[in-house]
C-alpha positions in Angstrom: 125.9 86.4 101.5 125.5 89.9 102.7 128.8 92.0 103.1 128.1 93.3 106.6 129.3 91.1 109.5 127.9 93.0 112.5 124.3 92.8 113.5 123.2 95.6 116.0 120.3 94.9 118.1 118.1 96.8 120.7 117.6 94.4 123.7 115.3 95.2 126.6 117.4 96.3 129.6 114.7 97.3 132.1 110.9 97.2 132.5 109.8 100.9 132.0 108.1 102.9 134.5 105.6 105.4 132.7 107.2 106.7 129.4 110.0 104.5 128.3 113.5 106.1 128.0 116.5 105.2 126.0 118.2 103.4 129.0 115.4 100.9 128.9 117.1 99.3 126.0 120.8 98.3 125.4 122.2 98.6 121.9 124.3 95.7 121.4 126.2 94.2 118.5 126.9 90.5 117.5 128.1 88.7 114.5 125.4 88.3 111.8 124.2 84.8 112.2 124.2 81.9 109.6 120.8 80.4 108.9 120.2 76.9 109.7 118.0 74.2 108.0 114.6 75.7 107.4 115.7 79.2 108.0 116.4 82.3 106.0 118.6 85.4 106.9 116.7 88.7 106.4 118.3 92.1 106.1 115.7 94.4 107.8 114.7 97.2 105.7 111.8 98.5 107.8 110.6 98.2 111.3 106.8 98.6 112.4 106.5 101.0 115.4 103.3 100.1 117.2 101.7 101.2 120.4 101.6 97.4 121.4 105.2 97.3 121.8 104.9 99.5 125.1 102.6 96.5 126.6 105.1 93.9 125.3 107.6 95.5 127.7 105.6 95.0 130.8 105.7 92.0 133.1 102.4 90.3 133.6 99.7 88.4 131.8 98.8 89.4 128.4 97.8 87.9 124.8 101.6 87.2 124.3 104.4 86.5 126.7 106.3 89.8 127.6 109.8 90.4 126.0 112.2 89.2 128.6 115.0 91.3 129.9 118.0 90.8 127.8 115.9 89.7 124.8 115.8 91.4 121.4 112.9 93.9 121.4 109.9 92.4 119.6 108.8 94.1 116.5 107.3 93.5 113.0 109.6 94.0 110.2 109.8 93.9 106.5 113.1 93.2 104.7 115.1 91.1 102.0 116.3 87.7 102.0 120.1 87.5 101.8 121.0 83.9 102.6 118.8 81.0 103.2 118.4 77.2 103.6 114.7 77.1 103.1 113.3 75.8 99.6 110.3 78.3 99.6 112.7 81.5 99.6 115.2 82.7 97.2 117.9 85.5 97.8 116.2 89.0 96.9 112.8 87.9 98.1 111.0 90.5 100.2 109.3 89.2 103.3 107.6 90.4 106.5 107.6 88.8 109.8 108.1 89.1 113.6 111.9 90.0 113.1 112.8 92.1 116.1 114.5 95.4 116.6 117.8 94.5 114.9 119.7 94.9 111.3 119.6 91.2 110.4 117.4 88.3 111.6 117.5 84.5 110.9 113.8 83.4 110.9 112.1 80.0 110.3 110.6 80.1 106.8 107.2 79.1 108.1 107.0 82.3 110.2 107.6 84.6 107.3 105.3 86.1 104.6 106.6 86.6 101.0 105.3 90.0 99.6 105.4 91.7 96.2 106.4 95.3 96.5 106.4 96.0 92.8 103.0 97.7 92.9 102.9 99.1 96.3 105.8 100.4 98.6 107.2 97.6 100.9 106.3 99.8 103.9 102.5 99.2 102.9 103.0 95.6 104.3 103.5 97.0 107.7 100.5 99.4 107.3 97.4 99.2 105.3 98.3 95.6 103.9 99.9 94.5 107.3 98.7 94.0 110.9 97.4 97.5 111.2 95.2 97.2 108.0 94.0 93.7 109.0 93.2 94.9 112.5 91.0 97.8 111.0 89.3 95.4 108.7 88.2 92.6 111.1 87.5 95.1 113.9 85.3 97.2 111.8 83.5 94.6 109.8 83.5 91.5 112.0 83.6 92.8 115.6 81.9 96.2 114.8 79.6 95.0 112.2 79.3 98.1 110.6 76.5 98.5 108.1 75.5 101.0 105.2 73.9 104.0 106.6 75.1 103.8 110.1 77.3 106.3 111.8 80.8 105.3 112.9 83.1 107.3 115.1 86.9 106.5 115.1 89.5 107.7 117.6 93.1 107.9 116.7 91.5 108.7 113.4 95.0 109.9 111.8 96.9 106.9 113.3 97.8 103.7 111.5 94.8 101.8 112.3 92.2 104.5 112.7 93.0 105.8 109.2 92.0 102.6 107.7 89.1 101.6 109.7 87.4 105.0 108.9 88.1 104.6 105.1 86.7 101.0 105.2 83.5 102.5 106.9 83.3 105.0 104.2 83.7 102.3 101.5 80.9 100.5 103.1 78.6 103.4 103.0 78.7 104.7 106.7 78.9 108.2 108.0 82.3 108.6 109.6 83.5 110.9 112.4 87.2 110.8 113.0 88.7 112.1 116.4 92.2 113.2 116.2 94.6 115.7 117.9 95.5 119.0 116.3 94.1 120.9 113.2 96.5 119.5 110.7 95.7 115.9 111.5 91.9 117.0 111.4 92.4 118.4 108.0 94.2 115.2 106.8 91.1 113.0 108.0 88.6 115.1 106.2 90.4 116.3 103.1 92.6 113.3 102.3 90.9 110.4 104.0 87.3 111.7 103.1 85.8 111.3 106.5 82.6 113.2 107.0 83.9 115.2 109.9 86.7 115.5 112.4 86.9 116.5 115.9 90.1 118.0 117.4 90.3 116.6 120.9 92.9 119.2 121.9 90.6 122.1 121.3 87.0 120.8 121.3 84.7 119.4 124.0 84.6 115.9 122.4 81.2 114.9 124.1 79.4 118.1 122.7 81.2 117.7 119.3 80.0 113.9 118.9 76.5 115.1 119.9 76.6 117.7 117.2 78.0 115.4 114.6 76.1 112.5 115.5 72.6 113.7 116.6 71.1 110.3 116.4 73.9 108.6 118.2 77.0 106.6 117.2 76.3 103.0 115.7 79.9 101.9 115.9 82.6 103.3 117.9 86.2 102.2 117.1 88.4 102.9 120.2 92.1 103.4 119.8 92.8 105.7 122.7 90.6 104.7 125.8 90.3 107.2 128.7 88.2 110.3 128.4 87.6 110.0 124.7 86.1 106.5 125.2 83.9 108.1 128.1 82.5 110.7 125.5 81.7 108.0 123.0 79.8 105.9 125.5 77.7 109.0 126.2 76.7 109.4 122.7 75.8 105.8 121.7 72.8 104.9 119.6 70.6 101.9 120.6 72.3 98.5 119.9 75.6 100.3 119.2 78.8 98.2 119.0 82.1 99.6 120.7 85.2 98.0 119.3 88.1 98.0 121.7 91.3 98.0 119.5 93.6 99.8 122.0 94.0 102.4 124.6 97.3 104.4 123.8 96.2 107.2 126.2 96.6 104.7 129.0 99.8 102.7 128.3 102.3 104.9 129.9 100.2 105.6 133.1 101.9 105.0 136.4 98.7 104.8 138.4 97.1 102.0 136.5 94.3 101.8 133.7 91.4 104.2 133.9 88.3 102.5 133.0 85.1 103.9 131.7 83.3 106.0 134.2 79.9 105.8 132.3 79.9 102.1 131.2 76.1 101.8 132.2 75.5 103.5 129.0 75.9 100.1 127.4 72.8 99.0 129.4 70.7 101.9 128.8 71.3 101.8 125.0 71.4 97.9 124.8 74.8 98.0 123.3 77.9 95.9 123.6 81.6 96.7 124.0 84.1 93.9 122.8 87.9 93.6 122.5 89.6 91.5 120.0 92.8 90.5 118.7 93.8 90.3 115.0 95.6 87.0 115.5 92.1 85.3 116.1 91.5 85.9 112.3 94.8 84.4 110.9 93.0 81.9 108.8 91.3 84.9 106.9 94.3 87.1 106.5 94.5 86.4 102.7 90.8 87.4 102.2 91.5 90.7 103.9 94.8 91.5 102.1 93.1 90.8 98.7 90.3 93.1 99.5 92.3 95.9 100.9 94.8 95.7 98.0 92.0 95.8 95.6 90.6 98.9 97.2 94.1 100.6 97.1 94.3 99.6 93.3 91.0 101.3 92.7 92.0 104.4 94.6 89.4 104.0 97.2 91.9 103.3 100.1 94.8 105.3 100.7 97.8 104.7 102.9 100.3 106.9 104.4 103.4 105.8 106.2 105.5 108.3 108.4 109.0 106.9 107.9 111.7 107.8 110.3 115.4 107.0 109.3 118.3 105.6 111.3 118.4 102.3 113.3 120.0 104.0 116.2 117.0 106.4 116.8 114.7 103.6 117.5 113.9 104.7 121.2 113.2 108.1 120.2 111.3 107.2 117.0 108.9 104.9 119.2 108.1 107.8 121.6 106.6 109.7 118.6 103.5 107.5 119.0 102.9 108.5 122.6 103.3 112.2 121.8 101.0 111.9 119.0 103.8 113.3 116.6 102.9 110.9 113.7 100.4 110.9 111.0 99.7 107.5 109.5 101.6 104.2 110.0 104.9 105.0 112.0 107.8 103.0 110.3 111.6 103.1 111.1 113.9 102.7 108.1 116.8 100.4 109.1 118.7 100.0 105.7 118.1 101.6 102.4 115.5 99.6 100.2 
């Protein structure tokens, strides 16, 4: 049994208006729980910080129920089994699952995934080998149906999903254009991720830059940000293009409602399609994707970067790095020492 007796948790205290603030959560403490039959107790080592968390805080219809006021904030996490009453897990096993923003979590063994962190860091299972990597894999290859020789543009290209989506496109023989914020992120996208080009949306006219880098149009646009950048991509589509709607981080904290694309008729003119998707729809194929992604990592064809912030109590401030664009790669909060 673990030595700690107190479990700190961040619970949702209020529905945010605009950008979340620390008072939208309450930091509480309770006794570390004891696992029941079929459960294991996990010591959280890392928490995944994702743009989707902002949507989970809102009341209203979505693909999952909203976090209720007073509930532990929903989050994916990775940790170590410290006690258990499930035959499939032993003390010391490393696992991932939806564990919440807390230091310890009792979880049904059926809802956990055992992982092997002997060859890649445990944080990779929250990034390239976790939900963000799976999202990029299925979004680009299944929804976007990217093919060798095509031109792929990716927004949020230095972020958790974008960096993997673009690399998968390169592996598949596509020409890849990344859109990111700032010179350093654009350097990272081209020099380290090996994209063919990068556009700094903070300093460039994105519509004109896409026209320059994709003179024959974009065949697949993988959208993580929405807003004006989505409009710019729609203005530069090739015929029969596929627009993959993965996220719209530029819109999540709006107090005036979502801003839709102003030139969606480009889809008609170019005979293109725009489709949203959820990675959960591909659950039966997770194993296939993880094996493929891990193989590419082992071969050095796919690289992963985790931006790790330390300190459980800094959760509210760490999450906001996403919405300021301060992170490069997958944003992760370290809860305990690994």
